PQR file with spaces between the fields and no chain letter, atoms N, CA, C, O and H, PARSE charges and radii, in Angstrom:
ATOM       1  N    MET     1       7.022    5.154    0.612 -0.4000 1.5000
ATOM       2  CA   MET     1       7.668    5.310    1.383 -0.0000 2.0000
ATOM       3  C    MET     1       9.415    5.749    1.254  0.5500 1.7000
ATOM       4  O    MET     1      10.006    5.804    0.176 -0.5500 1.4000
ATOM       5  N    ASN     2       9.934    5.983    2.359 -0.4000 1.5000
ATOM       6  CA   ASN     2      11.481    6.370    1.828 -0.0000 2.0000
ATOM       7  C    ASN     2      12.230    5.411    1.815  0.5500 1.7000
ATOM       8  O    ASN     2      11.902    4.485    2.558 -0.5500 1.4000
ATOM       9  H    ASN     2       9.453    5.938    3.235  0.4000 1.0000
ATOM      10  N    ILE     3      13.470    5.252    1.010 -0.4000 1.5000
ATOM      11  CA   ILE     3      14.469    4.298    0.314 -0.0000 2.0000
ATOM      12  C    ILE     3      15.657    5.219    0.070  0.5500 1.7000
ATOM      13  O    ILE     3      15.497    6.388   -0.282 -0.5500 1.4000
ATOM      14  H    ILE     3      13.736    6.004    0.407  0.4000 1.0000
ATOM      15  N    THR     4      16.874    4.656    0.268 -0.4000 1.5000
ATOM      16  CA   THR     4      18.087    5.146   -0.502 -0.0000 2.0000
ATOM      17  C    THR     4      18.479    4.346   -1.567  0.5500 1.7000
ATOM      18  O    THR     4      18.880    3.183   -1.599 -0.5500 1.4000
ATOM      19  H    THR     4      17.004    3.706    0.554  0.4000 1.0000
ATOM      20  N    LEU     5      18.235    5.431   -2.703 -0.4000 1.5000
ATOM      21  CA   LEU     5      19.332    4.741   -4.230 -0.0000 2.0000
ATOM      22  C    LEU     5      20.521    5.595   -4.379  0.5500 1.7000
ATOM      23  O    LEU     5      20.718    6.807   -4.475 -0.5500 1.4000
ATOM      24  H    LEU     5      17.910    6.376   -2.678  0.4000 1.0000
ATOM      25  N    ASN     6      21.208    4.585   -4.364 -0.4000 1.5000
ATOM      26  CA   ASN     6      22.602    5.519   -4.674 -0.0000 2.0000
ATOM      27  C    ASN     6      22.762    6.551   -3.704  0.5500 1.7000
ATOM      28  O    ASN     6      23.027    7.620   -4.254 -0.5500 1.4000
ATOM      29  H    ASN     6      21.048    3.601   -4.286  0.4000 1.0000
ATOM      30  N    GLU     7      22.712    6.608   -2.727 -0.4000 1.5000
ATOM      31  CA   GLU     7      23.007    7.561   -1.778 -0.0000 2.0000
ATOM      32  C    GLU     7      21.836    8.813   -2.056  0.5500 1.7000
ATOM      33  O    GLU     7      22.035    9.953   -1.637 -0.5500 1.4000
ATOM      34  H    GLU     7      22.496    5.740   -2.280  0.4000 1.0000
ATOM      35  N    GLU     8      20.848    8.511   -2.664 -0.4000 1.5000
ATOM      36  CA   GLU     8      19.982    9.842   -2.768 -0.0000 2.0000
ATOM      37  C    GLU     8      18.805    8.821   -2.146  0.5500 1.7000
ATOM      38  O    GLU     8      18.681    7.597   -2.164 -0.5500 1.4000
ATOM      39  H    GLU     8      20.686    7.585   -3.004  0.4000 1.0000
ATOM      40  N    ASN     9      17.831   10.142   -1.468 -0.4000 1.5000
ATOM      41  CA   ASN     9      16.491    9.774   -0.810 -0.0000 2.0000
ATOM      42  C    ASN     9      15.555    9.770   -2.379  0.5500 1.7000
ATOM      43  O    ASN     9      15.716   10.477   -3.375 -0.5500 1.4000
ATOM      44  H    ASN     9      17.931   11.137   -1.454  0.4000 1.0000
ATOM      45  N    LEU    10      14.443    8.554   -2.073 -0.4000 1.5000
ATOM      46  CA   LEU    10      13.987    8.368   -2.902 -0.0000 2.0000
ATOM      47  C    LEU    10      12.477    8.045   -2.446  0.5500 1.7000
ATOM      48  O    LEU    10      12.518    7.122   -1.632 -0.5500 1.4000
ATOM      49  H    LEU    10      14.312    7.981   -1.264  0.4000 1.0000
ATOM      50  N    GLU    11      11.346    8.416   -2.648 -0.4000 1.5000
ATOM      51  CA   GLU    11       9.742    8.005   -2.121 -0.0000 2.0000
ATOM      52  C    GLU    11       9.546    7.168   -3.213  0.5500 1.7000
ATOM      53  O    GLU    11       9.708    7.550   -4.372 -0.5500 1.4000
ATOM      54  H    GLU    11      11.313    9.165   -3.310  0.4000 1.0000
ATOM      55  N    VAL    12       9.092    5.667   -2.796 -0.4000 1.5000
ATOM      56  CA   VAL    12       8.539    4.636   -3.544 -0.0000 2.0000
ATOM      57  C    VAL    12       6.957    4.239   -2.516  0.5500 1.7000
ATOM      58  O    VAL    12       6.523    4.465   -1.386 -0.5500 1.4000
ATOM      59  H    VAL    12       8.961    5.356   -1.855  0.4000 1.0000
ATOM      60  N    ALA    13       6.416    3.324   -4.138 -0.4000 1.5000
ATOM      61  CA   ALA    13       5.204    2.924   -2.954 -0.0000 2.0000
ATOM      62  C    ALA    13       5.406    1.368   -2.588  0.5500 1.7000
ATOM      63  O    ALA    13       6.003    0.517   -3.247 -0.5500 1.4000
ATOM      64  H    ALA    13       6.768    3.141   -5.056  0.4000 1.0000
ATOM      65  N    GLU    14       4.594    1.204   -1.079 -0.4000 1.5000
ATOM      66  CA   GLU    14       4.815    0.021   -0.534 -0.0000 2.0000
ATOM      67  C    GLU    14       4.265   -1.120   -1.195  0.5500 1.7000
ATOM      68  O    GLU    14       3.106   -1.239   -1.591 -0.5500 1.4000
ATOM      69  H    GLU    14       4.109    1.895   -0.544  0.4000 1.0000
ATOM      70  N    GLY    15       5.362   -2.096   -1.296 -0.4000 1.5000
ATOM      71  CA   GLY    15       4.993   -3.273   -2.442 -0.0000 2.0000
ATOM      72  C    GLY    15       5.616   -3.322   -3.645  0.5500 1.7000
ATOM      73  O    GLY    15       5.349   -4.211   -4.454 -0.5500 1.4000
ATOM      74  H    GLY    15       6.304   -1.998   -0.975  0.4000 1.0000
ATOM      75  N    THR    16       6.626   -2.249   -3.916 -0.4000 1.5000
ATOM      76  CA   THR    16       7.697   -1.858   -5.138 -0.0000 2.0000
ATOM      77  C    THR    16       8.517   -2.999   -5.326  0.5500 1.7000
ATOM      78  O    THR    16       9.370   -3.071   -4.442 -0.5500 1.4000
ATOM      79  H    THR    16       6.843   -1.527   -3.259  0.4000 1.0000
ATOM      80  N    SER    17       8.557   -3.703   -5.963 -0.4000 1.5000
ATOM      81  CA   SER    17       9.695   -4.874   -6.447 -0.0000 2.0000
ATOM      82  C    SER    17      11.066   -4.202   -7.205  0.5500 1.7000
ATOM      83  O    SER    17      11.003   -3.116   -7.782 -0.5500 1.4000
ATOM      84  H    SER    17       7.864   -3.645   -6.682  0.4000 1.0000
ATOM      85  N    LEU    18      12.117   -4.881   -7.130 -0.4000 1.5000
ATOM      86  CA   LEU    18      13.205   -4.263   -7.807 -0.0000 2.0000
ATOM      87  C    LEU    18      13.102   -4.340   -9.272  0.5500 1.7000
ATOM      88  O    LEU    18      13.978   -3.749   -9.904 -0.5500 1.4000
ATOM      89  H    LEU    18      12.168   -5.763   -6.661  0.4000 1.0000
ATOM      90  N    SER    19      12.147   -4.992   -9.953 -0.4000 1.5000
ATOM      91  CA   SER    19      12.096   -4.786  -10.985 -0.0000 2.0000
ATOM      92  C    SER    19      11.033   -3.773  -11.433  0.5500 1.7000
ATOM      93  O    SER    19      11.065   -3.250  -12.547 -0.5500 1.4000
ATOM      94  H    SER    19      11.436   -5.473   -9.440  0.4000 1.0000
ATOM      95  N    LEU    20      10.153   -3.540  -10.574 -0.4000 1.5000
ATOM      96  CA   LEU    20       9.224   -2.179  -10.809 -0.0000 2.0000
ATOM      97  C    LEU    20      10.105   -1.364  -10.896  0.5500 1.7000
ATOM      98  O    LEU    20      10.359   -0.758  -11.937 -0.5500 1.4000
ATOM      99  H    LEU    20      10.128   -3.965   -9.669  0.4000 1.0000
ATOM     100  N    LEU    21      10.874   -1.183   -9.517 -0.4000 1.5000
ATOM     101  CA   LEU    21      11.781    0.002   -9.432 -0.0000 2.0000
ATOM     102  C    LEU    21      12.591    0.414  -10.846  0.5500 1.7000
ATOM     103  O    LEU    21      12.455    1.516  -11.377 -0.5500 1.4000
ATOM     104  H    LEU    21      10.667   -1.675   -8.672  0.4000 1.0000
ATOM     105  N    LEU    22      13.297   -0.458  -11.273 -0.4000 1.5000
ATOM     106  CA   LEU    22      14.154   -0.475  -12.739 -0.0000 2.0000
ATOM     107  C    LEU    22      13.255    0.275  -13.524  0.5500 1.7000
ATOM     108  O    LEU    22      13.420    1.433  -13.907 -0.5500 1.4000
ATOM     109  H    LEU    22      13.407   -1.353  -10.842  0.4000 1.0000
ATOM     110  N    LYS    23      12.141   -0.580  -13.769 -0.4000 1.5000
ATOM     111  CA   LYS    23      11.006    0.002  -14.693 -0.0000 2.0000
ATOM     112  C    LYS    23      10.760    1.486  -14.699  0.5500 1.7000
ATOM     113  O    LYS    23      10.732    2.253  -15.662 -0.5500 1.4000
ATOM     114  H    LYS    23      12.006   -1.521  -13.457  0.4000 1.0000
ATOM     115  N    SER    24      10.589    1.723  -13.431 -0.4000 1.5000
ATOM     116  CA   SER    24       9.775    3.196  -12.920 -0.0000 2.0000
ATOM     117  C    SER    24      10.850    4.079  -13.449  0.5500 1.7000
ATOM     118  O    SER    24      10.622    5.041  -14.182 -0.5500 1.4000
ATOM     119  H    SER    24      10.612    1.100  -12.649  0.4000 1.0000
ATOM     120  N    LEU    25      12.438    3.583  -12.907 -0.4000 1.5000
ATOM     121  CA   LEU    25      13.587    4.667  -13.505 -0.0000 2.0000
ATOM     122  C    LEU    25      13.870    4.872  -15.134  0.5500 1.7000
ATOM     123  O    LEU    25      14.629    5.723  -15.598 -0.5500 1.4000
ATOM     124  H    LEU    25      12.622    2.801  -12.312  0.4000 1.0000
ATOM     125  N    GLY    26      13.045    3.846  -15.951 -0.4000 1.5000
ATOM     126  CA   GLY    26      13.679    3.780  -17.181 -0.0000 2.0000
ATOM     127  C    GLY    26      14.533    3.068  -17.500  0.5500 1.7000
ATOM     128  O    GLY    26      15.077    3.243  -18.590 -0.5500 1.4000
ATOM     129  H    GLY    26      12.429    3.155  -15.574  0.4000 1.0000
ATOM     130  N    ARG    27      14.929    2.021  -16.640 -0.4000 1.5000
ATOM     131  CA   ARG    27      15.982    0.891  -16.808 -0.0000 2.0000
ATOM     132  C    ARG    27      14.984   -0.629  -16.934  0.5500 1.7000
ATOM     133  O    ARG    27      14.670   -1.230  -15.906 -0.5500 1.4000
ATOM     134  H    ARG    27      14.486    1.879  -15.755  0.4000 1.0000
ATOM     135  N    ASP    28      14.708   -0.953  -17.837 -0.4000 1.5000
ATOM     136  CA   ASP    28      13.511   -1.597  -18.261 -0.0000 2.0000
ATOM     137  C    ASP    28      14.593   -3.168  -18.483  0.5500 1.7000
ATOM     138  O    ASP    28      14.209   -4.286  -18.138 -0.5500 1.4000
ATOM     139  H    ASP    28      14.963   -0.465  -18.672  0.4000 1.0000
ATOM     140  N    ASP    29      15.780   -2.912  -19.041 -0.4000 1.5000
ATOM     141  CA   ASP    29      16.428   -3.861  -19.516 -0.0000 2.0000
ATOM     142  C    ASP    29      17.141   -4.329  -18.053  0.5500 1.7000
ATOM     143  O    ASP    29      17.913   -3.468  -17.628 -0.5500 1.4000
ATOM     144  H    ASP    29      16.092   -2.004  -19.321  0.4000 1.0000
ATOM     145  N    SER    30      17.051   -5.259  -17.400 -0.4000 1.5000
ATOM     146  CA   SER    30      17.836   -5.425  -16.012 -0.0000 2.0000
ATOM     147  C    SER    30      19.408   -5.671  -16.462  0.5500 1.7000
ATOM     148  O    SER    30      20.380   -5.226  -15.852 -0.5500 1.4000
ATOM     149  H    SER    30      16.424   -5.958  -17.745  0.4000 1.0000
ATOM     150  N    ARG    31      19.454   -6.629  -17.891 -0.4000 1.5000
ATOM     151  CA   ARG    31      20.932   -7.030  -18.029 -0.0000 2.0000
ATOM     152  C    ARG    31      21.427   -5.729  -18.104  0.5500 1.7000
ATOM     153  O    ARG    31      20.950   -4.643  -18.433 -0.5500 1.4000
ATOM     154  H    ARG    31      18.664   -6.991  -18.386  0.4000 1.0000
ATOM     155  N    GLY    32      23.171   -6.365  -17.475 -0.4000 1.5000
ATOM     156  CA   GLY    32      24.107   -5.170  -17.455 -0.0000 2.0000
ATOM     157  C    GLY    32      23.584   -4.243  -15.971  0.5500 1.7000
ATOM     158  O    GLY    32      24.054   -3.150  -15.653 -0.5500 1.4000
ATOM     159  H    GLY    32      23.559   -7.247  -17.208  0.4000 1.0000
ATOM     160  N    TRP    33      22.879   -4.740  -15.467 -0.4000 1.5000
ATOM     161  CA   TRP    33      22.901   -3.909  -13.957 -0.0000 2.0000
ATOM     162  C    TRP    33      23.076   -4.622  -12.809  0.5500 1.7000
ATOM     163  O    TRP    33      22.423   -5.665  -12.762 -0.5500 1.4000
ATOM     164  H    TRP    33      22.497   -5.627  -15.725  0.4000 1.0000
ATOM     165  N    ALA    34      23.789   -4.360  -11.834 -0.4000 1.5000
ATOM     166  CA   ALA    34      23.894   -5.059  -10.644 -0.0000 2.0000
ATOM     167  C    ALA    34      23.163   -4.627   -9.316  0.5500 1.7000
ATOM     168  O    ALA    34      22.957   -3.419   -9.205 -0.5500 1.4000
ATOM     169  H    ALA    34      24.319   -3.513  -11.872  0.4000 1.0000
ATOM     170  N    VAL    35      22.864   -5.214   -8.586 -0.4000 1.5000
ATOM     171  CA   VAL    35      21.538   -4.415   -7.613 -0.0000 2.0000
ATOM     172  C    VAL    35      22.044   -5.161   -6.411  0.5500 1.7000
ATOM     173  O    VAL    35      22.325   -6.359   -6.440 -0.5500 1.4000
ATOM     174  H    VAL    35      23.032   -6.196   -8.677  0.4000 1.0000
ATOM     175  N    ALA    36      22.172   -4.189   -5.077 -0.4000 1.5000
ATOM     176  CA   ALA    36      22.016   -4.436   -3.997 -0.0000 2.0000
ATOM     177  C    ALA    36      21.241   -3.891   -3.461  0.5500 1.7000
ATOM     178  O    ALA    36      20.724   -2.799   -3.699 -0.5500 1.4000
ATOM     179  H    ALA    36      21.943   -3.215   -5.054  0.4000 1.0000
ATOM     180  N    VAL    37      20.994   -5.013   -2.229 -0.4000 1.5000
ATOM     181  CA   VAL    37      19.746   -3.749   -1.337 -0.0000 2.0000
ATOM     182  C    VAL    37      20.537   -4.280    0.093  0.5500 1.7000
ATOM     183  O    VAL    37      20.745   -5.470    0.329 -0.5500 1.4000
ATOM     184  H    VAL    37      21.413   -5.900   -2.036  0.4000 1.0000
ATOM     185  N    ASN    38      20.835   -3.427    0.773 -0.4000 1.5000
ATOM     186  CA   ASN    38      21.167   -3.198    2.449 -0.0000 2.0000
ATOM     187  C    ASN    38      22.371   -4.062    2.096  0.5500 1.7000
ATOM     188  O    ASN    38      22.330   -5.212    2.532 -0.5500 1.4000
ATOM     189  H    ASN    38      20.665   -2.461    0.581  0.4000 1.0000
ATOM     190  N    GLU    39      23.702   -3.616    1.203 -0.4000 1.5000
ATOM     191  CA   GLU    39      24.788   -4.592    0.796 -0.0000 2.0000
ATOM     192  C    GLU    39      25.091   -6.054    0.587  0.5500 1.7000
ATOM     193  O    GLU    39      26.021   -6.820    0.839 -0.5500 1.4000
ATOM     194  H    GLU    39      23.735   -2.682    0.849  0.4000 1.0000
ATOM     195  N    LYS    40      23.568   -6.128   -0.144 -0.4000 1.5000
ATOM     196  CA   LYS    40      23.784   -7.803   -0.564 -0.0000 2.0000
ATOM     197  C    LYS    40      23.029   -8.255   -1.586  0.5500 1.7000
ATOM     198  O    LYS    40      21.806   -8.319   -1.714 -0.5500 1.4000
ATOM     199  H    LYS    40      22.812   -5.506   -0.349  0.4000 1.0000
ATOM     200  N    VAL    41      24.123   -8.630   -2.461 -0.4000 1.5000
ATOM     201  CA   VAL    41      23.900   -8.663   -4.078 -0.0000 2.0000
ATOM     202  C    VAL    41      22.350   -9.603   -4.462  0.5500 1.7000
ATOM     203  O    VAL    41      22.053  -10.712   -4.017 -0.5500 1.4000
ATOM     204  H    VAL    41      25.116   -8.578   -2.357  0.4000 1.0000
ATOM     205  N    ILE    42      21.673   -8.877   -5.267 -0.4000 1.5000
ATOM     206  CA   ILE    42      20.552   -9.690   -5.229 -0.0000 2.0000
ATOM     207  C    ILE    42      20.340  -10.344   -6.975  0.5500 1.7000
ATOM     208  O    ILE    42      20.326   -9.630   -7.978 -0.5500 1.4000
ATOM     209  H    ILE    42      21.915   -7.976   -5.628  0.4000 1.0000
ATOM     210  N    PRO    43      20.217  -11.599   -6.958 -0.5600 1.5000
ATOM     211  CA   PRO    43      20.480  -11.869   -8.429  0.2800 2.0000
ATOM     212  C    PRO    43      19.257  -11.668   -9.175  0.5500 1.7000
ATOM     213  O    PRO    43      18.109  -11.630   -8.733 -0.5500 1.4000
ATOM     214  N    ARG    44      19.696  -11.531  -10.475 -0.4000 1.5000
ATOM     215  CA   ARG    44      18.619  -10.622  -11.389 -0.0000 2.0000
ATOM     216  C    ARG    44      17.443  -11.827  -11.871  0.5500 1.7000
ATOM     217  O    ARG    44      16.704  -11.600  -12.829 -0.5500 1.4000
ATOM     218  H    ARG    44      20.629  -11.561  -10.834  0.4000 1.0000
ATOM     219  N    SER    45      17.390  -12.725  -11.331 -0.4000 1.5000
ATOM     220  CA   SER    45      16.384  -13.724  -11.352 -0.0000 2.0000
ATOM     221  C    SER    45      15.491  -13.500  -10.185  0.5500 1.7000
ATOM     222  O    SER    45      14.309  -13.836  -10.250 -0.5500 1.4000
ATOM     223  H    SER    45      17.991  -12.909  -10.553  0.4000 1.0000
ATOM     224  N    ASP    46      16.026  -12.913   -9.049 -0.4000 1.5000
ATOM     225  CA   ASP    46      15.032  -12.437   -8.016 -0.0000 2.0000
ATOM     226  C    ASP    46      14.711  -11.111   -7.620  0.5500 1.7000
ATOM     227  O    ASP    46      14.331  -10.672   -6.534 -0.5500 1.4000
ATOM     228  H    ASP    46      16.987  -12.640   -8.995  0.4000 1.0000
ATOM     229  N    PHE    47      14.969  -10.481   -8.860 -0.4000 1.5000
ATOM     230  CA   PHE    47      14.016   -8.955   -9.347 -0.0000 2.0000
ATOM     231  C    PHE    47      12.667   -8.933   -8.937  0.5500 1.7000
ATOM     232  O    PHE    47      12.532   -8.073   -8.067 -0.5500 1.4000
ATOM     233  H    PHE    47      15.278  -10.837   -9.741  0.4000 1.0000
ATOM     234  N    GLU    48      11.871   -9.373   -9.132 -0.4000 1.5000
ATOM     235  CA   GLU    48      10.519   -9.879   -9.487 -0.0000 2.0000
ATOM     236  C    GLU    48      10.151   -9.760   -8.045  0.5500 1.7000
ATOM     237  O    GLU    48       9.576   -8.864   -7.427 -0.5500 1.4000
ATOM     238  H    GLU    48      11.981  -10.072   -9.838  0.4000 1.0000
ATOM     239  N    GLU    49      10.663  -10.960   -7.664 -0.4000 1.5000
ATOM     240  CA   GLU    49       9.835  -11.209   -5.815 -0.0000 2.0000
ATOM     241  C    GLU    49      10.579  -10.491   -5.159  0.5500 1.7000
ATOM     242  O    GLU    49      10.035  -10.320   -4.068 -0.5500 1.4000
ATOM     243  H    GLU    49      11.130  -11.688   -8.165  0.4000 1.0000
ATOM     244  N    THR    50      12.156   -9.621   -5.239 -0.4000 1.5000
ATOM     245  CA   THR    50      12.449   -8.487   -3.945 -0.0000 2.0000
ATOM     246  C    THR    50      11.639   -7.568   -3.895  0.5500 1.7000
ATOM     247  O    THR    50      11.476   -6.821   -4.860 -0.5500 1.4000
ATOM     248  H    THR    50      12.598   -9.760   -6.125  0.4000 1.0000
ATOM     249  N    ILE    51      10.932   -7.430   -2.700 -0.4000 1.5000
ATOM     250  CA   ILE    51      10.079   -6.339   -2.235 -0.0000 2.0000
ATOM     251  C    ILE    51      11.127   -5.561   -1.289  0.5500 1.7000
ATOM     252  O    ILE    51      11.883   -6.076   -0.465 -0.5500 1.4000
ATOM     253  H    ILE    51      11.064   -8.037   -1.916  0.4000 1.0000
ATOM     254  N    ILE    52      10.967   -3.966   -1.663 -0.4000 1.5000
ATOM     255  CA   ILE    52      11.877   -2.763   -1.311 -0.0000 2.0000
ATOM     256  C    ILE    52      11.094   -2.665   -0.182  0.5500 1.7000
ATOM     257  O    ILE    52       9.878   -2.558   -0.343 -0.5500 1.4000
ATOM     258  H    ILE    52      10.353   -3.548   -2.333  0.4000 1.0000
ATOM     259  N    MET    53      11.616   -2.683    1.072 -0.4000 1.5000
ATOM     260  CA   MET    53      11.078   -1.851    1.765 -0.0000 2.0000
ATOM     261  C    MET    53      11.469   -0.786    2.456  0.5500 1.7000
ATOM     262  O    MET    53      12.588   -0.341    2.199 -0.5500 1.4000
ATOM     263  H    MET    53      12.604   -2.770    1.203  0.4000 1.0000
ATOM     264  N    LYS    54      10.589   -0.078    3.566 -0.4000 1.5000
ATOM     265  CA   LYS    54      10.848    1.389    4.145 -0.0000 2.0000
ATOM     266  C    LYS    54      12.058    1.046    4.304  0.5500 1.7000
ATOM     267  O    LYS    54      12.383   -0.111    4.570 -0.5500 1.4000
ATOM     268  H    LYS    54       9.680   -0.439    3.775  0.4000 1.0000
ATOM     269  N    GLY    55      13.104    2.276    4.120 -0.4000 1.5000
ATOM     270  CA   GLY    55      14.369    2.443    4.625 -0.0000 2.0000
ATOM     271  C    GLY    55      15.405    1.707    4.083  0.5500 1.7000
ATOM     272  O    GLY    55      16.541    2.083    4.369 -0.5500 1.4000
ATOM     273  H    GLY    55      12.840    3.216    3.904  0.4000 1.0000
ATOM     274  N    ASP    56      15.282    0.799    3.408 -0.4000 1.5000
ATOM     275  CA   ASP    56      16.080    0.242    2.486 -0.0000 2.0000
ATOM     276  C    ASP    56      17.490    0.929    1.734  0.5500 1.7000
ATOM     277  O    ASP    56      17.499    2.151    1.587 -0.5500 1.4000
ATOM     278  H    ASP    56      14.359    0.494    3.175  0.4000 1.0000
ATOM     279  N    GLN    57      18.069    0.532    1.504 -0.4000 1.5000
ATOM     280  CA   GLN    57      19.389    1.243    0.817 -0.0000 2.0000
ATOM     281  C    GLN    57      19.436    0.045   -0.800  0.5500 1.7000
ATOM     282  O    GLN    57      19.489   -1.174   -0.633 -0.5500 1.4000
ATOM     283  H    GLN    57      18.062   -0.461    1.623  0.4000 1.0000
ATOM     284  N    VAL    58      19.417    0.446   -1.721 -0.4000 1.5000
ATOM     285  CA   VAL    58      19.644    0.140   -2.878 -0.0000 2.0000
ATOM     286  C    VAL    58      20.691    1.153   -3.934  0.5500 1.7000
ATOM     287  O    VAL    58      20.712    2.320   -4.325 -0.5500 1.4000
ATOM     288  H    VAL    58      19.374    1.436   -1.856  0.4000 1.0000
ATOM     289  N    ILE    59      21.475   -0.047   -4.094 -0.4000 1.5000
ATOM     290  CA   ILE    59      22.860    0.437   -5.251 -0.0000 2.0000
ATOM     291  C    ILE    59      22.142   -0.367   -6.261  0.5500 1.7000
ATOM     292  O    ILE    59      21.654   -1.494   -6.172 -0.5500 1.4000
ATOM     293  H    ILE    59      21.459   -0.995   -3.777  0.4000 1.0000
ATOM     294  N    PHE    60      22.193    0.539   -7.321 -0.4000 1.5000
ATOM     295  CA   PHE    60      22.399    0.215   -8.946 -0.0000 2.0000
ATOM     296  C    PHE    60      23.849    0.596   -9.383  0.5500 1.7000
ATOM     297  O    PHE    60      24.466    1.642   -9.183 -0.5500 1.4000
ATOM     298  H    PHE    60      22.589    1.454   -7.393  0.4000 1.0000
ATOM     299  N    ILE    61      24.258   -0.652  -10.096 -0.4000 1.5000
ATOM     300  CA   ILE    61      25.592   -0.677  -10.828 -0.0000 2.0000
ATOM     301  C    ILE    61      25.523   -0.916  -11.692  0.5500 1.7000
ATOM     302  O    ILE    61      25.254   -2.108  -11.845 -0.5500 1.4000
ATOM     303  H    ILE    61      23.757   -1.502  -10.258  0.4000 1.0000
ATOM     304  N    GLN    62      25.709    0.037  -13.157 -0.4000 1.5000
ATOM     305  CA   GLN    62      25.728   -0.228  -14.914 -0.0000 2.0000
ATOM     306  C    GLN    62      26.960   -1.099  -14.759  0.5500 1.7000
ATOM     307  O    GLN    62      27.832   -0.518  -14.112 -0.5500 1.4000
ATOM     308  H    GLN    62      25.927    1.005  -13.032  0.4000 1.0000
ATOM     309  N    ALA    63      27.334   -2.461  -15.207 -0.4000 1.5000
ATOM     310  CA   ALA    63      28.595   -2.493  -16.043 -0.0000 2.0000
ATOM     311  C    ALA    63      28.991   -1.737  -17.192  0.5500 1.7000
ATOM     312  O    ALA    63      28.109   -1.281  -17.920 -0.5500 1.4000
ATOM     313  H    ALA    63      26.626   -2.932  -15.733  0.4000 1.0000
ATOM     314  N    THR    64      30.177   -1.546  -17.446 -0.4000 1.5000
ATOM     315  CA   THR    64      30.444   -1.180  -18.314 -0.0000 2.0000
ATOM     316  C    THR    64      31.559   -1.812  -19.284  0.5500 1.7000
ATOM     317  O    THR    64      32.342   -2.544  -18.679 -0.5500 1.4000
ATOM     318  H    THR    64      30.893   -1.916  -16.854  0.4000 1.0000
ATOM     319  N    GLN    65      31.748   -1.707  -20.398 -0.4000 1.5000
ATOM     320  CA   GLN    65      33.092   -2.486  -21.241 -0.0000 2.0000
ATOM     321  C    GLN    65      34.146   -1.937  -21.941  0.5500 1.7000
ATOM     322  O    GLN    65      33.822   -1.364  -22.981 -0.5500 1.4000
ATOM     323  H    GLN    65      31.112   -1.112  -20.889  0.4000 1.0000
ATOM     324  N    GLY    66      35.492   -1.955  -21.618 -0.4000 1.5000
ATOM     325  CA   GLY    66      36.560   -1.394  -21.708 -0.0000 2.0000
ATOM     326  C    GLY    66      37.824   -2.421  -22.094  0.5500 1.7000
ATOM     327  O    GLY    66      37.801   -3.638  -22.283 -0.5500 1.4000
ATOM     328  H    GLY    66      35.756   -2.420  -20.773  0.4000 1.0000
ATOM     329  N    GLY    67      38.538   -1.811  -22.123 -0.4000 1.5000
ATOM     330  CA   GLY    67      39.500   -2.477  -22.561 -0.0000 2.0000
ATOM     331  C    GLY    67      41.170   -1.642  -22.770  0.5500 1.7000
ATOM     332  O    GLY    67      42.130   -2.281  -23.200 -0.5500 1.4000
ATOM     333  H    GLY    67      38.556   -0.823  -21.969  0.4000 1.0000
């Protein structure tokens, strides 16, 4: 099924969770990542049970350090 990830089209399998999506993209360590689905921020504690649906818009934002 098709979703939008950071404004790019992406094909993912039905039943894919946010956690699985992160892992499949090589971002296994979810610390330091903010994720929004359809403009709603998803807490890291909900990544495993949040299932991506056809047409969802997913945004990954990596926290950076600076000063």
